[in-house]
N, C-alpha and C positions, 0 to 999 in steps of 0.2 A: 504493500500500500504506500509506504514512504517513497519507494522507487517511482511509482506512478505519479505521485504528487510532485516529486522533484523533476520528472520528465516534463510534466505539464508547465511548471514554472519556467523551465529552461526554454521551452518552445515560446512562451510569452516574451521572455527576454530577447530571444532571437528575432521575433516579430517586431518588437519595439525597436531594435537596432536597425532592422530593415526599413521601418517607417522613418526613422531618424536620418536615414541616408539621403532623403530627398532634399533638394536645395531650392530656394526661391529664385525665380528669374524676374528681373525688373527691366523693362524695355522703355526707351525714350526715343522719340523721333523728332528731329528738328530740320529746318531748312538750312541752307548754307550760311545764313546770318546768325544761326543759333536760336531762332524763334521757334516756338512750339508749332508742330505740323499736325493739324487734326485731319480726321477722315482718311488716314493712310491705312491700307490693308496690310496687316502683319500676319505672316504665316510662319509657324515654327514646325520644322520637320526633323525626324530622327534620321541620322545617317548610319544607323545600325539596324536597319530593317524593320523599324516599328512604324514607318509611315508618318503621316501628318499628326502632330500632337494637338495643335489648336490653331485657330485663326481668329482675329478680332480687328476692329477698326479703332484707331487711336481717338482719344477724346480731345476736348478743347485744350488740354495740357500736353498733347502729343504723346500720351501714355496709353498702355493697355493694362487690364487688370493683372496683378502679380500672379504668377503661376508657379507651383512646385513641380520640379522635374527630377526624375531619377538620374543617377550618374550615367554619363554617356556623351556621345558626340552628336551635336545638333547643328542645324542650319536655320537662320532666320532670314526671311524674305520680306522686304518692305516695298510696297508698290502702290501707286495711285490707281484706283479703279477706272478713272476716266483719262488716264494717260498724261496727266500734267506734270509728272515728275519722273525722274530716272529711277528705275528699279535698283535697289541696293540689296546685296546679299552678303551675309557674313556667317562664318562657321564659329562655333564656340563649344567649349568643353565644360561639362558639369562634373566637378570632382572635389567634393568636400568643403565647398564654401559658396556663399551666395554669388549669383552672377548678375552684374549690372552692365547693360549695353546701351550705348547711345549711337544712333545712326543719323548722319547728316545726308539729306537728300537734295539733289539738284532738281530744279523745276523744268530743266530741259530734257525732253525725251531722248532716249538712245535709239538710233536708227542704223540699219545696215551692220548689225553685229554678226558674229560668227564668221569673220573673215579668217581664212586659214593663213597662218604664218608660214611663209615659204620663201626660199628655204631657210632653215632646215625643217625637214619633216619630223626629224627627231633630234634631240639634243641631250647632252649629259648634264645631270644635276648631282651635285655633291652636298650632302647634309653633314654638318658638323655640330657636335653637342656644345654645351655651355663651356666646356674646357678646351674647345677647339679640336677635339678628336672626332674621327669618323663615327657616325651614328648608324650601326648596322640594323637591318630589319625595321627601319623607320617607315611608317605608312605615309605615302605622299599622294594627296589628291590634287590633280591638275584640272582647272576648269576655266571657261571663259567668263566674262563679266555677268552674264545672265544664267549661268549654269545650264545652258542648252547643250553644251558639250562638256563632259567630265569623265575622268578616268582615274582609277586608283592604281598606284604602283608601290613597290617595296624595294628599299635600298639593299644592296648586297653587303658582303662583309666589310667592304671598304667605304661604306656609306654612300655609294654611288648608284645611280639608276638612269636608264635612258627613257626619256618621256617624249610625248608628242604634244607640242603646244598648239592651241587653237585660239583665235580671237585677236582683237586689237589690244586688249588688256588681259593678261593671263594671271590668274591667282594660283599660288602654290600653298596648300594647307598641309602641314607636317605634324603628324601625331607620333610622339615618341615618349615612352616612359610616363604616360598619362599627362603629358603637357602638350599644349597646342601652340604652334607658331604659324603665322600667316604672312605671306608676302605677295604683293601684286606688282607685276612688271609689264611694261609696255612691249609690244611686238618689236618696236624699233630697237629697244635695249637688248632684246634677245637676239635680233638680227646682227647687232654690232658684236655681241659676244661670239656668235657663230663665225662671223667674218674674220675675227681675230684669233680663231682657233681656241677660244676659252670655254670653260664650262661654267654653268651657273652655280654659285656657292651660296647655300642657305645656312645661316648660323642660328641655332636654336636659342631662344630666349628663356 
C-alpha cells in the first residue's frame, strides 16, 4: 500500500514538473518608427512537426495575448491581411525561460521574391561555436525571406555543410546544443563570397 501511494505521489511530481516546463511567449509588433502596429496577423508554428500553434490579430498596442509554449523550436509569422506591410518571419527557441519578441514591420510590400541565387547553386557554410571551434552535427535551416523555400541541413565533423541558397535575402537558422543563432545575408554578399572562393562562416552566439 505504501508503495502504491509513493508511486502515485511520484507521478504527480513528474506531472507538475512537466507542466512547469512551459514558458510564456510575449509578442510585440511595431512599424519601422517603433509605433504600435495593430491588426497584424500573427501566426506561430512549430518547426518540430506539431503544426500551427495559434494565430491572432494584434490589438491597439501591437500585442497579442500571452501564450504558454512547451520547449521546442518555433517560427512566428507577422503579416498584414490586406497586404500593406512586408511579411516578417523569425525563428525562436523555447528553452527554460520566458520568450519576448518584438518584430518591426515595413509598410512596403515585398514583390518578386524567391529569386534563385546563381551562381553558386551550392555553397559551403562553416559553423563555429562560442569558443571559435567547429560545431559538428549542428542543425542548419536555410530559407528565403518568406519561407517559401526552406531546407534543413546538418554540419559534418568539421562543422561544415554544403547548402543551396535561394532568394534575395537568405536566412540561416542554426540550432546547436539547445541554443539558436540566426543570420540573414543578402544574395549579393553570398555572390561576393563565392566569387572570392570563400565560405560563409557563422559564429554561434
